[in-house]
C-alpha positions in Angstrom: -82.9 32.1 54.0 -82.9 34.7 56.8 -79.9 36.9 57.7 -79.5 34.9 60.9 -79.7 31.6 59.0 -77.0 32.8 56.5 -74.8 33.9 59.4 -75.1 30.5 61.1 -74.3 28.8 57.8 -71.3 30.9 57.3 -70.2 30.2 60.9 -70.7 26.4 60.4 -68.7 26.5 57.1 -65.9 28.6 58.8 -65.7 26.1 61.7 -65.6 23.1 59.3 -62.8 24.7 57.3 -60.8 25.3 60.5 -61.3 21.7 61.6 -60.3 20.5 58.2 -57.2 22.7 58.1 -56.2 21.6 61.6 -56.6 18.0 60.6 -54.4 18.5 57.6 -51.7 20.1 59.7 -51.8 17.4 62.4 -51.7 14.7 59.7 -48.8 16.2 57.8 -45.7 14.1 58.0 -42.7 15.8 59.4 -39.1 15.1 58.5 -35.8 16.9 58.6 -32.9 17.2 56.2 -29.9 17.6 58.4 -26.5 18.9 57.2 -24.6 16.0 58.8 -22.6 13.6 56.7 -23.7 10.0 56.5 -21.0 7.5 55.7 -22.6 4.2 54.6 -20.5 1.1 54.0 -21.5 -2.3 52.6 -19.0 -5.1 53.2 -18.2 -8.5 51.6 -16.2 -10.6 54.1 -13.4 -12.9 53.0 -14.4 -16.6 53.3 -11.8 -17.0 56.1 -13.3 -14.3 58.3 -14.6 -15.8 61.5 -17.9 -14.6 63.2 -15.7 -13.3 66.1 -13.6 -11.2 63.7 -16.7 -9.8 62.0 -18.2 -8.8 65.3 -14.9 -7.3 66.4 -14.9 -5.1 63.3 -18.5 -4.0 63.9 -17.8 -3.3 67.6 -14.8 -1.4 66.5 -17.1 1.1 64.7 -18.6 1.9 68.1 -15.2 2.2 69.7 -14.2 4.7 67.0 -17.3 6.7 67.7 -16.1 7.2 71.2 -12.6 8.3 70.2 -13.0 10.4 67.0 -14.4 13.9 67.6 -17.3 14.7 65.3 -19.0 11.3 65.1 -22.6 11.7 66.2 -24.1 8.3 65.6 -23.3 4.8 64.3 -25.4 1.9 63.0 -23.9 -1.6 62.9 -26.9 -4.0 62.5 -27.7 -4.7 58.9 -31.4 -5.3 58.1 -30.8 -5.6 54.3 -27.6 -5.4 52.3 -27.1 -5.0 48.6 -25.6 -6.3 46.4 -26.9 -9.7 47.5 -23.4 -11.2 47.7 -22.4 -8.7 50.4 -22.6 -9.7 54.0 -22.9 -6.6 56.3 -23.3 -2.9 56.4 -22.6 -0.1 58.8 -23.1 3.7 58.9 -21.4 6.5 60.6 -23.0 10.0 61.0 -20.5 12.9 61.1 -21.3 16.3 62.4 -19.9 17.9 59.3 -17.4 17.5 56.4 -14.5 18.5 58.6 -15.3 15.6 61.0 -15.6 13.2 58.1 -12.2 14.3 56.7 -10.6 14.0 60.2 -11.8 10.4 60.5 -9.7 9.2 57.6 -6.3 9.9 59.3 -7.4 9.5 62.9 -5.3 7.0 64.9 -8.5 5.2 66.0 -9.6 4.7 62.4 -6.1 3.4 61.5 -6.2 0.9 64.4 -9.6 -0.2 63.3 -8.5 -0.8 59.7 -5.9 -3.3 61.0 -8.8 -5.4 62.1 -11.0 -4.7 59.1 -8.6 -4.8 56.1 -7.5 -8.5 56.5 -11.1 -9.9 56.7 -13.0 -7.9 54.1 -12.9 -9.0 50.5 -14.5 -5.8 49.1 -16.5 -2.9 50.4 -18.5 0.0 48.9 -18.9 3.3 50.7 -21.0 6.4 50.1 -21.1 9.7 51.8 -24.4 11.6 51.7 -25.5 15.0 53.0 -28.1 17.7 52.3 
């Protein structure tokens, strides 16, 4: 093979490697690992809890978000709940641990618990961060 042919081959290989590398970068999945605190709660309602009461509790999670400093986001619509005998789930994202700690004794949380405590039989909660 001539020198010019070898040069072209090297150029073609280099371009192919660049295209392959760019494709790998574009196709790479991106995700983040935020330092926020996720508070995830699964709920088992009492048999006496009415649909209106249940909805009032879930709406109350949104109300708390507007009143308690440091709450970033809430989720209140369950798509799957485990264990299977539990009925609902919600999640609250806190900016940091201090915000999660503040939530516990905040007056808005205490007011919400007056709705929640009488109609939930049991709940399980986890807090998760990175």
